[in-house]
C-alpha positions as a printed NumPy array, in Angstrom:
array([[30.215, 34.248, 19.228],
       [30.721, 30.502, 20.704],
       [28.706, 28.834, 18.152],
       [30.037, 31.269, 15.557],
       [33.109, 29.162, 13.371],
       [36.709, 30.472, 13.823],
       [36.481, 30.95 , 10.333],
       [33.04 , 33.265, 11.222],
       [34.171, 34.719, 13.616],
       [37.77 , 36.019, 12.074],
       [35.339, 37.066,  9.107],
       [32.947, 39.179, 11.425],
       [35.881, 41.121, 13.461],
       [37.66 , 42.143,  9.597],
       [34.171, 43.283,  8.689],
       [33.867, 44.82 , 12.038],
       [37.631, 46.446, 11.636],
       [36.537, 47.897,  7.794],
       [32.929, 49.388,  8.8  ],
       [35.21 , 51.233, 12.701],
       [38.101, 52.235,  9.748],
       [35.087, 53.959,  7.468],
       [33.34 , 55.522, 10.684],
       [37.252, 56.486, 11.426],
       [37.786, 58.345,  8.572],
       [34.393, 59.996,  8.537],
       [35.21 , 61.156, 12.387],
       [32.478, 59.389, 13.687],
       [34.4  , 56.561, 15.152],
       [35.283, 58.127, 19.21 ],
       [35.965, 54.83 , 20.716],
       [35.485, 50.934, 21.661],
       [36.587, 47.8  , 22.292],
       [35.19 , 44.021, 22.633],
       [34.523, 42.07 , 26.218],
       [35.356, 39.755, 27.728],
       [32.438, 37.022, 28.596],
       [31.033, 38.359, 31.011],
       [31.555, 34.541, 33.018],
       [34.817, 36.852, 33.219],
       [33.449, 39.403, 35.113],
       [33.613, 40.877, 38.927],
       [30.861, 42.267, 40.611],
       [31.084, 44.745, 42.92 ],
       [28.545, 46.386, 45.174],
       [29.158, 48.696, 48.541],
       [26.448, 48.156, 50.873],
       [26.371, 49.645, 54.512],
       [29.686, 51.155, 53.895],
       [30.345, 47.331, 53.12 ],
       [32.998, 46.234, 49.893],
       [30.897, 42.796, 48.989],
       [32.932, 41.681, 45.616],
       [31.708, 38.279, 43.662],
       [33.472, 36.697, 40.904],
       [31.148, 36.504, 37.809],
       [28.281, 38.942, 36.295],
       [25.855, 41.554, 37.985],
       [23.259, 38.909, 36.967],
       [22.758, 35.688, 34.826],
       [21.216, 37.112, 31.554],
       [20.412, 34.727, 28.25 ],
       [22.467, 38.372, 26.523],
       [25.654, 39.673, 27.741],
       [26.508, 42.567, 26.069],
       [29.543, 41.161, 23.829],
       [31.454, 44.55 , 23.283],
       [31.119, 48.431, 22.235],
       [30.872, 50.627, 20.006],
       [31.044, 54.836, 20.577],
       [29.725, 56.7  , 17.582],
       [28.781, 60.368, 16.964],
       [25.434, 60.64 , 14.962],
       [23.201, 63.412, 14.381],
       [20.4  , 61.626, 15.365],
       [19.42 , 57.961, 15.828],
       [18.052, 56.981, 12.621],
       [21.562, 57.481, 11.748],
       [22.488, 55.501, 14.314],
       [20.679, 52.809, 13.515],
       [21.563, 52.69 , 10.104],
       [25.368, 52.438, 11.56 ],
       [24.131, 49.312, 14.07 ],
       [22.536, 47.45 , 10.855],
       [25.836, 47.491,  9.48 ],
       [28.428, 45.848, 12.308],
       [28.554, 42.61 , 11.507],
       [27.116, 40.581, 14.795],
       [23.527, 41.648, 13.37 ],
       [23.52 , 39.508, 11.523],
       [23.53 , 36.511, 14.299],
       [22.282, 38.63 , 17.674],
       [21.619, 41.442, 18.883],
       [22.728, 44.981, 18.629],
       [21.873, 48.122, 20.913],
       [21.97 , 51.085, 19.698],
       [21.458, 53.976, 23.548],
       [22.244, 57.841, 23.772],
       [25.221, 58.51 , 25.875],
       [24.588, 61.101, 28.556],
       [25.038, 64.19 , 28.773],
       [25.974, 66.745, 31.473],
       [25.032, 66.163, 35.133],
       [22.511, 64.009, 36.499],
       [19.284, 65.678, 36.571]])
């Protein structure tokens, strides 16, 4: 996102809101928000009963999670179809991942 102009970012935002509104009207949009850059992160670990808090992300990575959209779909194909419509798919990567149901196995 940092490499995009203000106009490009505003266009992506407007298109994302439009898609979210469409999914909401169909009862598929369950929530989502953009995230601040990973440089604003605080990482928390507990080791041997001691809490360690550090500024910054858990791991340095070239790609970062910029936000999320939680949608209700019937299958992976439908999720991929919607992911391809997310404006940021044109400039970065949209990862599709199912929500884990129930108790840990």
